[in-house]
N, C-alpha and C positions, 0 to 999 in steps of 0.2 A: 763321857759317852751320854747320851741323854736316854732317858726311861725305855723310848720305843728300841734303840738297839740294844738296853738292857733284857728288854724282855725277847728280841729274836733271837739271843745268844742262850734265852735259858728255853726257851719253847724246844730244843729237840729230847733235852732231860726232862723238862718238866712240862707237858705239852698243857695241861692244865692250867698253869700260870697265867695270870690275869695283870693287867697297869692298876686296877682295882687292889689285888691282890698286895702289889711291890707298893702299893701308897698305902693301905692297911699296913704292912707290918712296919713303913716310916712313921705310921702314926702311934703303932706301939710303943718306938723307941727301941725299936729293932736292928734298925739303919737308919742312917743320919747321913744320905747323900749332901752335897755340898747346896750351893744356890748360885745361880749368877746375876747377873744386876738386876736381868728381866724377871728372873724368880723362879728359873726353870731349873729341875735338878741337874745335877753334873754328877756321873758315879763314877769313882775312881775303879780300878780294879781290885783295890782291898773292899769297897762295898760290894761287888760283883761276886767276889770270893765268900764273902759272909753273906750274903742273899741265898749263894747256893747251899752254902752249910747250912743255913734255917730249914731251906724247903727239901733237902736231905734227912733232917731231921726228922721232919713231921711226914715225908713221904716214907721213909725207910724204918724209923721207930716209932711213927705216932705219935713224938713226946708232942705237948700241950707249950703252946707260946713262952708260960712263965717256966717251965723246966728249961727250954732252949735259952732263955735271958740269961739265966745264971749260970749256965754253962758258957755262953761267950762271956760274960765275967769273968768267969774263970778261969780264962784261957790268958793265959801271960806268956806263951810259947811267942818264937819271932816267925813260926812260921812251918 
């Protein structure tokens, strides 16, 4: 799905999220959406779920991105 579609899915739970925020999280290496031949971001459901996890950790636990990254890297579960 496109970045706009992802934003639409996230807005209900995270009304303050923006496309810029999603791009920032990508620039920090926290999410890695695929790219189309034209360079557009293409998000899988796994990337959307990862994004929701990141946003929840920030919103509910006030965790910095460094801590969230460590938690994501330590997650070896299958879901």
